[in-house]
N, C-alpha and C positions, 0 to 999 in steps of 0.2 A: 030495401037496398040489398042487393044480392052479393054473393062472393065475387072477388076479383077474378078475371080471366087468367089463364096461365101466363100470357105475356105481361099483363099488369102486375102479377105476383112476382115474376121474375125481375121485372124492372124495379119494383119497390124494393126487393131484396138486394138488388145491385146497388141502389141508392144507400140503403142502410149499411151495407158492407163498405162502400166507398167512404161514408161518413166515419166508419170505425177504422178506416185506413187499411182494411183487408182488400188490397187492390187485385190479388189473384182471384179471390172469391167474387169480387164485383165484376171482374172481366168475364168470368164464367157465366154469371147471371145475366149480364148485359148481352152477351153472345146469344144466350138461349132466348132472351126476349126478342133479339133481332131476327133469329131463325123463325120464330113463331109469328112475328108481326110485320117484319120488313119495314119498320117505321124509321125514316132517315134521322130523326132525332136521337135515336139510340147510338148511331155512329159517333155523334159528338161526345156522348158519355164514354164510349169505348176509346176515343181519342184522349180524353182527360185522364182515363186510367193509364193508357200507354205512356203519357207524359210522367205521371207519377211513378211509373215503373222504370223510367229512364229509357224507354224503348221509342226513341225519337223517330226512327224510320217508320215504324208502325203508326205513330201518331200522325205524321205527315199524310200518310196513305189514308187513314180514317177521316182526317179533317177534309181532305180533298174529296173523298167519297160523300161526306156530309153535305159539302157545298154543291157538288154535282147532283146528288140525288134530291136535295132540297130546293135547288134552283131559286125561283122567285119567292119561295116560302121562307127563306132564311132572311131575317131583318138586315137591312143595309149596315147598320152598326155592328152586328154580330159578324157579318161577312167581312167587314174591314178589319175588326179585331182579330179575326181568325187568320186572315191573309198575313197580318203582321206577325202573328205568332208562328205561322208556318215559315215565314222568312227567317225568324230567330231560331227556329228548330233546325233549319238547314245548316246553320253553323255548327250543330252538334253532330251531324253525320258526315260521313265521307264515303263516296263511291269508289271501292277498290275496283280495278280493272283486272278481270280474270281472263288470262289467255289460255285457251284450251287447245291443246295440240293432240293429234293422234286419232281422234274420233269425235263425232258430235256427242254431247253429254248434257246432263242435267245438273245444274249447280244449285246449291242451296245454302242460306244462312238460317238454319233452323225453321223459319216460317215461310220462306220464299221458294217457289218452284218455278224455274225458268224453262222455256221451251227449248228444244234441242237446238244447239247452235254450234256450227263448226268454226265460227269466227270468234274474235274476242267479244266479251260481253261485259256490261257494267252492272254491278249489284250494289245498291245503296245499303249501307249498314251503319250501325251506331258506332261511335268512337269507343275504343277499348279493345280488350281481347276478344276475338270472334272465332268461332269454329266454323270453317267453310268445308263443305263436302261436295264431291263430284262423283256422280254415278253414270254409267253408260252400259247398256246391254253388251255383254261379251267382253267387258273390260273389268279390271279390278278397281274397286272404289278407292278413291283418294280422299283423305281428310287432312286438313291443315289448320293449325292454330295460328292466327294472325293478329299482331298487335297493330290497330288502326288508330294512328294519331290524328287529331283534328287538323283541318286546313291543309292536309297533304294527300296527294293521290298515291295509292298503294297499288302496285302491279303484282299480281300473283301468277306464276307460270306453273301450270300443272300438266304433266304428260301422262296419258293413260296408257297402261300396258295391257295388251290383249291377254285374256285369260289363257289362251293356247300357248303363249310365250312364257308363262310362269311355270316354275317346277312344281310338280305336285308333291304334297306332303306325304311321307311314307307312313302307312298305318303302323301304330305301336301295338305290340302284343304284350299282355301282362300275364304271366304264368301264376304268380302268387296273388291271391285276392287282397292281401294287406298292402302290397305295393300299389295296386290301383287305388285303394282307399287313401293311402298316404299322398299319392301323387295328386289326387282330386282335391284333397284338403289344402295341400300347399298351394295349388293353383287358385282355389277359392280365396285364401288369405291374400295372395298376391294381388288379386283383382280388387279386393277391398282396399288395399293400400294405394294402388295407383290412382 
């Protein structure tokens, strides 16, 4: 009996971490195992981890990928149970409608990257407080914190300002090195508090 392969070791470590309720560690190990082996069964485990982390939008995506990649290899009873769970998870997410004006952009909710789109787009996110960001070449990035309640549609309007239209920050000159040191220290402390 030889040593386990890298994907087997990563998968076994993911199972152990999941059993210990270390879901972040389990997710890392399962993702690594999937990178190495591309076995659809691992997507199910990643979906279970996402549910435990209350990342329902990711869980839905992972379960759909599991069912799609597994096709006929997924037992009928598992497929039915999972489809019911996916239906229940949909009650815990809400797709906010992001209206992007000014230029095509790329929106994200931490893990999602969307194609450039000049028209309104819909992004499914978990219920709760979410950080949404929008970036577009030649425009100032925009970030919004949004409270997303369950069973309600949230519309977010974000206008991008062209970088050419923004005033440039004037460079600051520091004559005394102690002033520079004090200013940097104060800025560092302020960042830690915010």
